[in-house]
C-alpha positions, 0 to 999 in steps of 0.5 A: 747497158752491159758491154755486149749490148753495147757491142751489138747496138754499135754493129746495128748502128753500123748496119743502119748507116751503111744501108742509108749510104748505099742509097745515097751513093746509088742516087749520087747524093754522096760521092766519097767512101763513108766508114762504119759508124763506130769507126767514124765516131773515133774521130769524134764525128757522129755524122756523115756531114761532120765526118766530111766537113772536119776532114776539109778543115784538117786537110786545107791548112795542111795542103796549104802550108805544104805548098807554101813551103814548096812541097810538089804535090803535083808530082809523084812524091811519097807521102805517108798519112801516120795514124791515118784513122779512116782516111777523113783527110786522105779523101781530099789529098787523093781527090785533088792531088792523085799523082803522089804515092800515098801510104798510110799506117795506123794502130786500129786494124778495123779502121785499115780494113776500110781503108785498104778497101776504099783507098789507092794506098799502101797501108799496114797495121803498125805497132803503138810504139816505134819503129815504122817499117818504112826505109830511112829518108824514104818519104817526101812528106809526112802529115798526121792529124791528132795523134800527137794530141794523145801521146804522153810527152814521154812518148812524143820524142821517140815518134818524132825522132822516128818520123824524122828518120823516115823524112827525106833531107829538106823535106817536111812533116806537118802534125796537129797538136792541141794548144791554147785554143783547144784547151779552152774546150778541154776544161771539163777534162782539165777542170782543176785550177792546178792544171792551168797553173801547170800548163802556164808554168811547164808548157804541157799538160797530160791526162790519160782517159780513165776508160782506157785501161778497162776497154784495153783489158775487155775481150771484145766479140766484135772488134770493130766496137773496140774504141781502144783497138791497137792501144797498148800504152798510155793514151789521153788528151795531151795539150802543148804550148807553142814554146814547148814545141819549139823548145823540145821537138827541136831535139828530135832531129827536125827543125820547128819551122812554125806553129799555127795556133788553132787553125785545124778544124777551129781547134788544133795547131799545126806544127811545121817541121823540117828535116835539115839537109839537101 
C-alpha cells in the first residue's frame, strides 16, 4: 500500500468512527469526547473502550498519589498536562476535579485541535525541545503520561529541569516511565541478550523507532495521518530502572520521592517528583 493510500485509509477510518460516535453520543451510550481514530491510535488505543479504560488506569494512580501527598485538587490550583496527546487522562481529571485551572501542551498540532475543541483547557503546541512558555513557578502540579518513555536519556534532563522551573516550590510532578514491568512487554524490540545486560549494568536502554526518520521526512497530504507530527529529534523506546531514575533525575532540581513500579495501566512506572522549598 503506497503512502497516500494509507493516508486516505486513515481518513476513511476517522470518518467511519466519527459517524459511530455521533450515533452513540445522541443515544447517550457515550458521554465523553472521542478523538479521531488516527489520533487515538497514537496513544496505543485501537478501540474506543480501550482509549477510555486506559485513561482511567493512568489517571487513577496519579490522582491517588497526588491526594496522598496533599495536592489540593478540590481548589483553584494550576495543573499542567505535559504531552497531553488527545487528553485521555484529562477527561477524568476535569470530570472529577473541575475546580483547578488546566493547562495542556503537546508537539502534535492535530491532537491539540481535538483538545481545544472539546475541553476547558488552555493549550498550545510546544517545541520538541525546551523551553515551555509557562512562567517560572507557575504550576501547582504537573503530570505526564508516556512522554519520558520515548525521550533519549540525554534529552530527559533538559526537560526535567524545565518542568522543575515551571513547578512551584514544594509542589509535585508525576511522570510515567517504562521500567522492569514494561521491559517484559518490550522484549521483541530489545531482543538481543546484550540489551538486557546493558539494562542490568547501566540502568537504561534506548532504541529509536526505525520508522521515525522516514515518517518525519515524508510530506503528508493529510496531517492528522502523520504519526511523527512535531517530532524533530530522536524518538523511541526508553527503559529506565528505578535506581537509575533516583540517581540521575535528582540532578534536575527535583527530589525523587518515589518510583512505583508497574502501576500505570498495568505497565509503566510512576515517578513522584517534588520541587524543594515552601
